[in-house]
C-alpha positions in Angstrom: 98.9 76.9 135.4 98.4 79.6 132.8 96.6 82.8 132.4 92.8 83.2 132.8 91.0 83.0 129.5 89.2 86.1 128.2 85.7 85.1 129.2 82.6 87.2 129.9 81.3 85.0 132.8 83.1 84.4 136.1 86.0 81.9 135.9 87.4 80.0 138.9 90.6 78.1 139.3 92.4 76.1 136.7 91.6 72.5 137.7 93.8 70.8 135.0 96.1 71.4 132.2 97.5 69.1 129.5 99.5 69.4 126.3 96.5 70.6 124.3 94.2 72.6 126.6 93.5 73.8 130.1 90.3 73.2 132.1 88.8 76.0 134.3 86.0 75.9 136.8 82.9 77.9 136.0 79.6 78.0 137.8 77.8 75.7 135.3 80.6 73.2 135.1 84.0 73.6 133.4 85.5 75.6 130.6 88.0 73.8 128.4 90.3 76.3 126.5 92.8 75.3 123.8 96.4 76.5 124.4 96.9 77.4 120.7 95.0 79.7 118.4 95.7 77.9 115.1 93.1 76.2 112.7 94.0 72.7 113.8 93.3 73.4 117.5 90.0 75.0 116.6 89.0 72.1 114.4 89.8 69.6 117.1 87.7 71.6 119.6 84.9 71.8 117.1 85.0 68.0 116.7 84.9 67.4 120.4 81.8 69.7 120.6 80.2 67.9 117.7 80.8 64.5 119.3 79.6 65.6 122.8 76.4 66.9 121.3 75.8 63.8 119.2 76.5 61.3 122.0 75.2 63.0 125.1 75.3 61.9 128.8 75.8 59.7 130.6 78.5 58.2 128.4 80.2 61.7 127.9 79.9 65.0 129.8 76.9 67.2 129.1 77.6 69.7 126.4 76.8 73.4 127.2 78.3 75.3 124.3 81.5 76.2 122.4 83.1 79.0 120.5 86.3 81.0 119.9 87.7 83.7 122.2 88.8 87.0 120.9 92.4 85.9 120.8 91.6 82.9 118.6 91.6 80.1 121.1 88.7 77.7 120.9 86.6 76.8 124.0 84.0 74.3 125.1 81.7 74.6 128.1 80.6 71.3 129.6 79.5 69.4 132.7 82.1 68.9 135.5 82.3 65.2 136.0 83.0 64.0 139.6 84.4 60.6 140.5 87.6 58.6 140.3 89.9 59.0 137.3 91.0 55.5 136.4 94.5 56.8 135.9 94.6 57.5 139.7 93.6 53.9 140.5 96.5 52.5 138.5 99.2 51.2 138.4 98.1 48.6 140.9 96.1 45.4 140.2 92.6 45.5 141.7 90.3 42.7 142.7 89.2 40.8 139.6 85.5 41.2 140.3 85.9 45.0 140.6 88.1 45.0 137.4 85.3 43.3 135.5 82.7 45.7 136.9 84.8 48.6 135.7 85.4 47.0 132.4 81.7 46.5 131.8 81.1 50.2 132.7 83.7 51.2 130.2 82.0 49.2 127.5 78.6 50.7 128.4 80.2 54.1 127.8 81.8 53.1 124.6 78.7 51.6 123.1 76.8 55.0 122.6 80.0 56.6 121.2 80.1 53.9 118.5 76.4 54.0 118.0 76.6 57.8 117.3 79.1 57.1 114.5 82.4 57.9 116.2 85.5 56.0 117.2 87.3 57.7 120.1 91.0 56.9 119.2 92.4 57.8 122.6 90.8 55.4 125.1 93.1 55.3 128.2 92.7 55.4 132.0 93.3 59.1 132.1 90.3 59.7 129.9 87.9 57.5 131.9 86.2 58.7 135.1 84.2 56.3 137.3 81.2 58.0 138.9 80.1 57.2 142.5 77.3 55.0 141.1 79.9 52.9 139.2 79.2 54.2 135.7 82.1 55.4 133.6 82.3 58.7 131.6 84.6 59.1 128.6 86.5 62.3 128.4 88.4 64.2 125.6 86.8 63.5 122.3 89.0 65.9 120.4 90.6 63.0 118.4 87.2 61.3 117.6 86.8 60.2 114.0 83.5 59.9 112.2 82.5 56.6 110.7 82.6 55.2 108.1 84.4 58.2 106.5 85.6 61.5 107.8 86.6 64.1 105.2 86.8 66.7 108.1 89.1 64.6 110.3 90.7 67.2 112.7 94.1 65.4 112.7 96.8 65.9 110.1 97.4 63.2 107.6 100.5 61.1 108.4 100.7 62.4 112.0 100.3 59.8 114.7 97.5 60.4 117.2 96.7 58.6 120.4 98.6 57.5 123.5 101.4 55.1 122.9 100.7 52.8 125.8 97.2 52.1 124.4 97.5 52.6 120.7 96.4 49.9 118.2 98.9 48.9 115.5 96.8 50.2 112.6 96.5 53.6 114.2 100.3 53.8 114.2 100.2 53.4 110.4 97.2 55.5 109.5 95.0 57.1 112.1 92.5 58.2 109.5 91.6 54.6 108.5 90.7 53.1 111.9 87.2 51.9 113.0 85.6 50.8 116.2 88.0 47.9 116.6 90.7 50.4 117.4 88.8 51.3 120.6 88.4 47.6 121.3 92.2 47.2 121.2 92.7 50.2 123.5 90.0 48.7 125.8 92.0 45.5 125.8 95.1 47.5 127.0 93.0 49.1 129.8 91.6 45.7 130.8 95.1 44.3 130.9 96.2 47.1 133.2 93.2 46.8 135.5 94.1 43.2 136.1 97.9 43.3 136.1 98.6 46.9 137.4 100.6 47.7 134.2 99.8 48.1 130.5 100.6 45.3 128.1 103.9 47.0 126.9 106.4 49.1 128.7 109.3 51.2 127.4 110.2 54.4 125.5 108.3 55.6 122.5 110.3 53.5 120.0 109.9 50.4 122.1 106.2 50.9 122.5 105.7 51.5 118.8 107.6 48.3 117.9 105.7 46.3 120.6 102.3 47.3 119.5 103.2 46.6 115.9 105.0 43.3 116.2 105.2 41.8 119.7 102.9 39.7 121.8 102.2 41.1 125.3 103.3 38.9 128.3 100.5 36.4 129.0 98.2 38.2 131.4 98.0 35.0 133.6 101.8 35.2 134.1 101.4 38.7 135.8 98.1 38.3 137.7 95.9 35.4 138.9 93.1 35.9 136.4 90.6 33.3 135.2 91.4 31.8 131.8 88.3 33.3 130.1 89.4 36.8 131.1 92.9 36.3 129.8 91.6 34.9 126.5 89.2 37.8 126.0 91.9 40.4 126.8 94.3 38.8 124.4 91.6 38.6 121.7 91.1 42.3 122.1 94.8 42.8 121.7 95.1 40.9 118.4 97.4 42.7 115.9 95.0 42.4 113.0 91.6 44.2 113.5 89.8 41.3 111.8 90.9 39.0 114.6 89.5 41.1 117.4 85.9 41.1 118.6 83.9 43.1 116.0 81.9 45.2 118.4 81.6 46.5 121.9 78.4 44.4 122.2 80.3 41.2 121.5 83.0 42.1 124.1 80.4 42.9 126.7 78.5 39.7 126.0 81.6 37.7 126.6 82.7 39.5 129.8 79.2 39.7 131.3 78.9 35.9 131.0 82.0 35.6 133.2 81.1 37.9 136.0 79.0 35.3 137.8 81.7 32.7 137.8 82.6 31.8 141.4 86.3 32.3 140.8 85.8 35.9 139.9 84.8 36.9 143.4 88.3 36.4 144.7 90.6 39.3 145.2 94.3 39.6 144.5 95.4 38.5 147.9 98.9 37.3 148.9 97.4 33.8 149.5 96.0 33.7 145.9 99.3 34.9 144.4 101.2 32.2 146.3 99.0 29.5 144.7 100.3 30.5 141.2 103.8 30.6 139.8 105.5 33.3 137.7 108.6 33.2 135.5 111.5 34.7 137.4 115.1 35.3 136.1 117.4 34.1 138.9 120.8 35.9 139.3 123.4 34.0 141.3 126.6 36.0 142.0 129.8 35.3 143.9 131.2 38.7 144.8 135.0 39.3 145.2 134.1 40.7 148.7 131.0 41.5 150.7 129.9 44.8 149.3 126.8 46.4 150.7 126.9 49.0 147.9 126.5 46.1 145.4 123.5 44.8 147.3 122.0 48.3 147.2 122.6 48.5 143.5 120.7 45.3 143.0 117.8 46.7 144.9 117.9 49.9 142.9 117.5 47.7 139.7 114.4 46.1 141.3 116.2 42.8 141.7 114.8 41.0 144.8 117.6 39.6 147.0 116.4 36.1 147.9 119.4 35.0 150.0 123.0 35.9 150.9 125.5 33.4 152.2 128.9 35.1 152.7 130.0 36.4 149.3 127.3 34.5 147.4 124.1 36.3 146.6 120.9 35.0 145.0 118.4 37.5 143.5 115.4 37.3 141.3 114.0 39.5 138.5 110.2 39.4 138.3 108.5 39.8 135.0 105.7 41.9 136.5 108.3 44.6 137.4 110.3 44.7 134.2 109.4 45.1 130.5 112.3 42.7 129.7 113.4 40.8 132.8 116.1 38.8 130.9 117.7 42.0 129.7 117.5 43.6 133.1 119.2 40.5 134.6 121.9 40.4 131.9 122.6 44.2 132.4 123.1 43.6 136.2 125.2 40.5 135.5 127.6 42.5 133.2 128.0 45.1 136.0 128.7 42.5 138.6 131.2 40.7 136.3 133.0 44.0 135.6 133.4 44.4 139.4 135.1 41.0 139.6 132.1 38.7 140.4 131.2 35.5 138.7 127.6 35.2 137.8 125.1 32.6 136.7 121.6 33.3 135.3 118.7 31.0 135.1 115.0 31.1 134.3 112.4 29.2 136.3 108.8 29.3 137.6 108.6 30.5 141.2 105.9 31.3 143.7 105.7 35.1 144.2 104.6 36.0 147.7 106.3 38.5 150.0 109.3 36.3 149.1 110.3 34.2 146.1 109.8 30.5 146.8 110.5 27.4 144.8 113.1 24.7 144.3 115.3 26.8 142.0 115.5 29.5 144.7 115.9 27.2 147.6 118.5 24.9 146.0 120.4 27.0 143.3 123.1 24.2 143.3 120.6 22.1 141.4 121.0 24.4 138.3 124.4 26.0 138.9 127.3 24.6 136.8 129.1 21.7 138.4 132.5 23.0 137.5 134.3 26.4 138.0 133.8 29.3 135.6 134.5 33.0 135.3 132.4 35.8 133.9 128.7 35.3 133.2 127.1 31.9 132.5 123.5 31.4 131.3 121.5 28.2 131.6 119.8 27.0 128.4 116.4 27.8 130.0 117.3 31.5 129.9 119.4 31.5 126.8 116.4 30.2 124.8 114.4 33.3 125.5 117.0 36.1 125.5 118.3 38.2 122.6 121.8 38.6 124.2 124.8 37.3 122.2 126.2 34.0 123.7 129.0 31.6 122.9 129.5 27.9 123.7 130.6 26.8 127.1 132.9 24.0 128.3 130.5 23.4 131.2 128.3 21.1 129.3 125.3 21.3 127.0 123.1 23.0 129.6 125.1 26.2 129.7 126.3 29.0 127.4 128.6 32.0 128.1 127.5 35.6 127.8 129.5 37.0 124.8 130.9 40.4 124.4 129.5 43.1 122.2 129.6 42.4 118.5 129.6 38.6 118.9 127.0 36.7 116.8 124.4 35.0 118.9 124.0 31.2 119.0 120.7 30.3 117.6 117.9 29.1 119.9 114.4 28.3 118.9 114.9 29.3 115.2 114.7 25.8 113.7 111.0 26.3 112.7 111.7 29.6 111.0 114.7 28.3 109.1 112.6 25.3 108.0 109.8 27.6 106.8 112.3 29.8 104.8 113.9 26.7 103.3 110.5 25.4 102.3 109.6 28.7 100.7 112.9 28.7 98.9 112.4 25.2 97.6 109.1 26.2 96.1 110.5 29.4 94.6 113.5 27.5 93.1 111.1 24.9 91.7 107.9 25.1 89.8 106.4 27.9 91.8 108.8 30.5 90.4 110.7 33.4 92.1 109.8 34.2 95.7 110.5 37.0 98.1 110.7 36.8 102.0 111.4 39.5 104.6 112.6 38.7 108.1 112.6 41.7 110.5 114.3 41.8 113.9 116.1 44.2 116.3 119.8 44.5 116.6 121.2 41.6 118.6 118.3 39.3 118.0 120.4 37.0 115.8 119.8 37.9 112.2 123.4 37.3 111.2 123.3 33.9 112.8 120.0 33.2 111.1 121.6 34.0 107.7 124.6 31.8 108.5 122.4 28.9 109.3 120.1 29.4 106.3 122.7 29.8 103.6 123.9 26.2 103.7 120.3 25.0 103.5 119.8 27.0 100.4 123.0 25.5 98.9 121.6 22.0 99.6 118.7 22.9 97.3 121.1 23.3 94.4 121.0 27.1 94.4 123.9 29.4 93.9 123.8 31.4 97.1 124.8 35.0 97.3 124.9 36.7 100.8 125.3 40.5 100.9 124.9 43.3 103.3 123.0 46.4 102.3 124.9 49.5 103.4 123.1 51.6 106.0 121.9 55.1 105.1 124.8 57.6 105.2 127.5 55.0 104.5 128.4 56.6 101.2 127.7 53.5 99.2 124.9 52.7 96.7 122.4 50.2 97.8 123.1 47.8 95.0 126.7 47.4 96.1 125.4 44.4 98.1 124.9 42.7 94.7 128.3 43.7 93.3 129.5 40.1 92.9 126.4 39.3 90.7 125.9 42.4 88.6 128.0 45.2 87.2 127.2 48.7 88.3 124.5 49.8 85.8 125.7 52.7 83.7 123.0 53.1 81.2 120.1 55.5 81.8 116.7 54.9 80.4 113.6 57.0 80.1 111.3 57.0 83.1 111.2 58.1 86.7 114.5 58.7 88.5 116.1 55.4 89.6 113.8 53.3 87.4 116.6 52.5 84.9 118.9 51.3 87.7 116.2 49.0 89.1 115.4 47.6 85.7 119.1 47.1 84.9 119.8 45.3 88.2 116.7 43.1 87.8 117.7 42.1 84.3 121.3 41.3 85.5 119.9 39.1 88.3 117.7 37.3 85.9 120.6 36.7 83.6 122.7 35.4 86.5 119.9 32.9 87.3 119.6 31.4 83.8 122.3 28.8 84.1 121.7 27.9 87.8 119.0 28.7 90.3 119.9 31.8 92.3 119.2 32.6 96.0 120.1 36.1 97.2 120.2 36.8 100.9 120.6 40.4 101.9 121.1 41.8 105.4 121.2 42.6 108.2 120.8 46.4 108.1 118.5 48.9 109.7 116.9 50.1 106.5 117.1 48.3 103.1 118.2 50.5 100.3 115.4 51.0 97.7 117.4 50.2 94.6 118.4 46.7 95.8 115.0 45.7 97.2 113.1 47.2 94.2 115.4 45.2 91.9 114.4 42.0 93.7 110.8 42.9 93.3 111.5 43.5 89.6 113.0 40.0 89.3 109.8 38.6 90.9 107.4 40.6 88.8 109.1 39.7 85.5 109.6 36.0 86.3 110.0 33.5 83.5 110.8 29.8 83.3 114.3 30.7 82.1 115.1 33.0 85.1 114.3 30.3 87.7 
């Protein structure tokens, strides 16, 4: 676990080690020693010492001293906190009354941290210890930031700090600008996990960053039988915009304390209670070419619950509580089954989740299976409406679509409102309001190309000349404004000013000229990163708008 620190007093065993420091037992408590001897590590240790001294017990450990060893590594001596680390209690949902008691104890520990003028910036179960008396102690204040400003912030500018499962969206962008509402977001993540046994978002680093920045978490009530007020509070804390969250720990505590005496909160997460509610389940029906026990084992390995098996026909269920993206998990399994010669049908329905999956869709799959024969993988409209997978029309009727191969454009589901909004914005921009600019962001496979294909005719109906282009991705060897080649010539002239400014101005002027005789609608995409010259030129058109350029 590492070498003993050079320390004048007796040092016992190493009782913990993380990416930043190790913690050693000493007679008066514990000794925390940084791994590195650089200035940033020393600054972070100094900040933790400053915060511990300013806040004091019982919200944080007792501070006993700090300094720097002869080899340059910083140290802090502090109280050894005994109790249950919340990270050891999870992942597993706990009774709702106990979850609320722990949540209130967390808030009681956060309040003095904020009152002392700090925001923690790394609230997570591993940094929370529940004492035997039920109170909670907050650990690891090395990332704490002073409020309202912190010129001595111990973290580097532009470097993300915090734990991705619990990080607020604004902290992803600029950790040096957050306030107490960042801790409220992280608290919402912890409350969600206390109730559901899992954080709001799952996945790798890239998936977690995108989820916190842009996605709504699964409704808490879909994963655990929690009272509606608890679900509402949790999702309020998880609002993307800080202004839409509760403004203080006191406000959150007031709301949650008012719920703890509700009769429904005394119930525990028992099997009988879970059976009273229903959860969304993706059903996987497969007819195998032969009875293959290895295939059934593969389904189990994917956490697909086998509901029934009748000869070569198998029915399984993918539960949302066990998968970050149950539709994607079911589709991945369906592709593997189809590659082995099976025919597969996928459906989404609400089922009772007990030790087994129960409900009409599971007991009578013939009610939702196609009436006629098919090969490959078929999706019911109920599942197709929520998945990002590419599909194509089916001959089995309006209630079904076929899973398409890679590279096939998705059929649109549920995008009518978005297209209507974009068309309305375009109508205003092409009319008296003047030029407009809209940005639509989505992952690969979510249907951006299909969205453009559906939007372009709507723009044409408004009387606009419609240009659709694709911005080349970085490294393609093409200039960004090649997406506008049909509208503008490649600018050759160079003007005075910053590099690239002349190109932006020339493209913008050319676009304005193209729009003089007829209103112009330019749709660019899809690509993973828009080229700066093309998008900057569009902003140039907008910033220099005139009646003639509309």
